[in-house]
N, C-alpha and C positions, 0 to 999 in steps of 0.2 A: 698624330692623328687625333682629332677630337672625338668625343663619345658619339656625337651625331653622325660623323662620317664612318665610324667603325661598324663592323658586322655586329648586329644587336644581340650578341650571345656572350654569356659568361662561360668560359671553358674551365671545368673543374677536374683536376687530376689528383685522385687520392693515391698516396704513396707511402712506402716504408722501405728504405734502402734501395732506391731505384736509380742510383748514380749511373749505371751502365746503360740505361734506356732513356732517362729523362731529357738530357740535352738534345738528343736527336728530335724528340717531339716538340720541344719548346722552340726550336729554330723555325718551325713551320707554322707557328701560331700568330705571326704578325698579322694585324688587321682586325683582330677581335677586340671587343670593347674591354674585356678583362680576362686575365688568366690567373687562376687560383690553384695553388698547390696545397693540398690538405695532408699534412704530415703526421704520422703516428710514431714519433720518436726515432727517426732515422739516426743511425750511428756512422753512416758513410758520408759522402759529400753531397747527398741529395739536396739539403737545404741551401748549401752554398751555390749549387748549380741553378736552383730555382731563382735565387736572388740575382745571380749573374745575368740571367735572361729576362729579368724584370717582372717575374711572376710575384703575386702576393702570396706569402706563405702563412698558412693558418695551422695552429697546433691543435691536434685532436688527441684526447686521452679517453679511452673507452673504460667505462665503469662496469662492463659486463652485462648491461641491460640495453633497453631500447632508449634512444635511437643509436644505430650504428653510424658509420662514417658519412655515407652519402645523405641519409636522412637528417643527420645532425647538422650537416652544412645547410641543407634546405631550410631547416627550422631556426637555426641560430645565427645565420649570417645574412645580412641584407644584400640582395642582388639588385643591381641598378638596371639590368637589362630585362627585356621581356622573355628571353629564352635562356636555357642552361643546357650545356652539353657536357656530359660526363665521359671523359676519356681515361683509359688506363695508361700507365707510363709506357707501355709497349705498343700503343696504338698511335698511328701517325697519319695526318691529313696532308693533302696537297692543294695546289692552287685551284684545280678544277673543282674540288669539294667546296672551297670557299666561294668560288664563283656561283655554284649552284645555290648556296645559302643566300647570297646576295639577290638572286633572282626569285627564289621561292618564298623566303620568309616574309617579305613585305606584303605579299598578296594571298598567302595561304589561309584557309579556314581550319586547318588541322591544329590539333593541340599537342601532337607529338609526332615523331618520325622514327621509323625503323631504319637502321643503318646496316649496310652490308660491308663485308670485310674481305680483303685479299689476305689470306693466311699464309705465312711463311713458316716452314718447319724443316729442320735439319739442313738449313742453308738453301732451301728451294721454295719458290712460290708454288703453292698447291692450287692448280687450276681446275681440278676436278674434285670428286668426293663430296662430302657434306659441307656446305658453305656456311660460314658464320654469319649471324645476323642478331641484332638486339635493338631494343628501344632505348636510346641513350640521349636523345634530344627532345626536349619538351618545354612547353610554356611554364614559366615560373607561376606557381599557384595552382596548376592544373592537376597536381597529384604528387605522390611520392612513392618510394619503393615499398613493396608489400611488407607488412609486419608479421614476423613469425614468432611465436611464443617459444623462445630458445634461451631464456635467461639462465636456466639451470645447467645448460650443457654446451652452449656454443663457445668455440675458441677462436672465431673469426671476427675481427673488429670492423669488417666492411661487408656490405652486401655483395655477394658473389653470384649466387643462383637466384636471389630475389629479383623480381621483375617490377618495373614501375607500374603502378595502377593509376591510369590517367583518365580524366573525365574529358570526353570529346573524341573527335575523329582522329584516327592514326593514319598517317601517310607513309610513303617510302621515298628515300632519296636514291637517285641513280648512281651517284659517284661513290665508289667504295673507299673505305679506310684501310690503310695498311696495318696489319697486325704481325709484329715480329719481335720476339723476345731475344735480346742479345745476351742474356745470361746463361743460355744453353740448356742442355738436357737435364743436368742435375737439378737445376732450379725448377724445371718443368715437373720432374718427378716429385720433388719435395712439395711443391704447390698442390699437385693433384692428390698426393697422399693426405694432405690436410683437408682438401675439398671432399674426398671420399668419406672421411670420418664424419664431416658435417652432413653429407648427403644421407648416410646411413641413419644418423640420429633423426634427421628430418623425416625420413621415410617412416620410421616407427612412430613418430609423432602424428603423421598423417593417418596412420592406421587407427589411432586412438581418438582422433578428432575429425570434424567435418572439414574437408578441403575447400578453401575459398580462393578465388582469383587465380586459379591455375590456368596456364596456357594450354592449348591443345597438345603442344609438344611435351609439356610437363605431365599431362595426364597419361599420355602414351608411355612415357618413361617409367612413371611410377606403377602403371598397370603391369608392365613387363618385368620390373626390377626383381621381384621376389621369385620369379620362375627360373632364374639363372640363364635365361636365354637372351637377355637384353644385349650383352656384349656381342654375342654372335649375330644377332639381328642387325645391330649397328654396323658391324664389320661387313657383313654381306651387302647391306644396303649402300654403304658409303664406298667400299672398295670395289665391289663388283658392279652393282646396278647403277651407281652414280659415277663410275669410271675412275675411282681413285687409283686403280692400277696404272693409269696412264701417266701418273706423276712419278713413276719409277720407285726407287728405294725409299725416298722420302714419303711417298704416298702410302707405301706398305707399312712403314714404321709408324706413321701417324695413325692409321687405322688399327694397328696392333695395340698401340698405346691406349687408344680409346676403349678397345675391347678389355684390356687389362684393367682400366679404370673402373669399368662396370663390374668386373669380377671382384675388385677391391671393395666396392660398395656392398655387393651381395655378401661377401665374406664377413664384413664388419657388421652387417645386419644380423647374420646368424650368430656371431660372437656376442653381440649385445643381448640377444634373446637368451643365450646360454647363461650369461652373467645374471640376467634378471631372474632366472630359475635357480640360481645358486649352483649351476653346473660348472665343471672345469672348462676353461676356455681353450 
């Protein structure tokens, strides 16, 4: 397929040791102008899998400062398409999603699109509860991920909670993306333990500086985080009011894990404050 016939999108998949997920996603990316896998020193078969499916592999080595992985790609790598789509290795598209892109992108006035996700957890698709969404498709040159002054404390080499700051109108695509991590619950817990440490440090940074470019969801989260009620509020909202209980045991476990996550963040915020005062942790 020539570049002119392909979907005018460069799909970028940032990875590190994603052999269990990557092949599944790559099989569904035929028809795009280019697929790029940005690797942070994988020690499993990630790079071989990417090459096997025809993706361009780009090496990323983080020096601890700005930019991190996604912004680094946007700044340091030439993109031949007008659009870029950032996917995680555990996010998968289907033909209906590609068909919508073919119909929408040639005529849209939008600079970016919010994507919705069908989330799988504990072997079951979650049809209720709090639905995932994020801005992951945007025009090349329309913006980049928000910059956070985290050079002294961040341990994450990729933007996770940072949101793209895009100049222009933001639309929404109807066709959802599938989100399913085949690495299991242990990997989920390890990942969110790292995320909660980052989130606690970022929260304290926001208390000392003026917050910029926060979404409405972020503002609500950080307003409630220090009260110890955020986890409970999330659980009641997602599990009871949004019907998460209708997803059975998987829905209950997912809501409980999110509650636990916010408890982790709050606990780490309190610990960091004690450390700053020279108190026992």
